C-alpha positions in Angstrom: -17.9 -3.4 -4.6 -17.8 -2.6 -8.3 -20.5 -2.5 -11.0 -18.0 -4.0 -13.6 -18.4 -7.8 -13.2 -15.2 -8.6 -15.0 -13.2 -6.3 -12.6 -15.0 -7.8 -9.6 -14.1 -11.3 -10.7 -10.5 -10.4 -11.5 -10.0 -8.6 -8.2 -11.6 -11.5 -6.3 -9.3 -14.0 -7.9 -6.2 -11.9 -7.3 -7.1 -11.4 -3.6 -7.9 -15.1 -3.1 -4.5 -16.0 -4.6 -2.9 -13.8 -2.0 -4.8 -15.6 0.8 -7.7 -13.2 1.3 -11.2 -14.4 1.8 -13.5 -12.4 -0.6 -17.2 -11.7 -1.0 -18.1 -9.4 -3.9 -21.1 -7.2 -4.5 -22.3 -5.5 -7.7 -24.2 -2.6 -5.9 -23.9 -0.6 -2.8 -27.4 -1.6 -1.8 -26.4 -5.3 -2.0 -23.2 -4.7 0.1 -25.1 -2.7 2.8 -27.8 -5.4 3.0 -25.2 -8.0 3.6 -24.1 -6.2 6.8 -27.1 -7.6 8.6 -25.3 -11.0 8.6 -21.6 -10.1 8.2 -19.2 -7.3 8.8 -16.2 -7.5 6.6 -12.6 -6.8 7.8 -12.2 -4.3 4.9 -14.3 -2.9 2.0 -13.0 -2.0 -1.4 -15.5 0.5 -2.9 -15.6 2.0 -6.4 -16.1 5.7 -6.1 -18.0 6.1 -9.4 -21.0 3.8 -9.9 -24.5 4.1 -11.1 -26.8 4.2 -8.1 -24.9 4.3 -4.8 -21.3 5.4 -5.2 -18.6 4.3 -2.9 -18.9 7.7 -1.2 -22.6 7.0 -0.6 -21.9 3.6 0.8 -19.2 5.1 3.1 -21.7 7.7 4.3 -24.2 5.0 5.2 -21.6 3.0 7.0 -20.5 6.1 9.1 -24.1 7.0 9.8 -24.6 3.5 11.3 -21.3 3.8 13.3 -19.9 0.9 11.3 -16.1 1.2 11.3 -15.2 -1.0 8.4 -11.9 0.2 6.9 -12.4 1.5 3.4 -10.2 1.4 0.3 -11.6 3.5 -2.5 -10.8 2.9 -6.1 -11.7 4.8 -9.3 -10.7 5.1 -12.9 -11.5 8.8 -13.0 -10.5 11.0 -10.1 -10.9 14.7 -10.7 -9.9 17.2 -8.0 -13.4 17.5 -6.5 -13.9 13.7 -6.3 -10.4 13.3 -4.9 -11.2 15.9 -2.2 -14.5 14.3 -1.4 -12.9 10.8 -1.2 -10.1 12.1 1.1 -12.6 13.8 3.3 -14.4 10.5 3.8 -11.1 9.3 5.3 -10.5 6.0 3.5 -7.4 4.0 4.4 -6.3 4.4 0.8 -7.4 5.8 -2.6 -6.3 3.8 -5.6 -6.5 5.1 -9.2 -7.4 2.4 -11.8 -5.4 0.7 -13.2 -3.4 -0.1 -10.1 -0.9 -2.9 -9.4 -1.5 -6.0 -7.3 1.1 -4.7 -4.9 -0.7 -1.4 -4.5 -4.0 -3.2 -3.8 -2.4 -5.6 -1.3 -0.6 -2.7 0.4 -3.8 -0.6 0.6 -5.8 -3.5 2.2 -3.0 -4.2 4.7 -2.8 -0.5 5.5 -6.6 -0.5 6.0 -6.4 -3.5 8.3 -3.7 -1.8 10.3 -1.0 -4.4 9.9 1.4 -5.4 7.2 0.4 -9.1 7.4 -3.0 -9.4 8.9 -5.0 -12.6 8.7 -8.5 -11.8 7.5 -11.4 -13.3 9.4 -13.6 -15.9 7.7 -16.1 -14.4 5.3 -19.8 -14.5 5.8 -21.5 -16.4 3.0 
């Protein structure tokens, strides 16, 4: 989930090239609404967005006892934001820009295995 459409598109393409099945969302609200029909294997959430931040989405997931593994990303991580993100217990926290290998590693860590086959996405 990222509010930057170019970044969403680029990340989706990169992940698909590595064999991941991807569904993207522009807002936290859209992502949370999608959970009625699909629970993803992993969520990549931008920490800093207008409206619901990645931290807000994570709090909603935890309040609903939804245990989707989280990878946070952000281009601007000050000390307070970094502490808040780490307290939310993501699998990983990536600082933009990050390498493809860092992204793939973060997702695989979140999934709990170095080479995990991701379930089919919900469309």
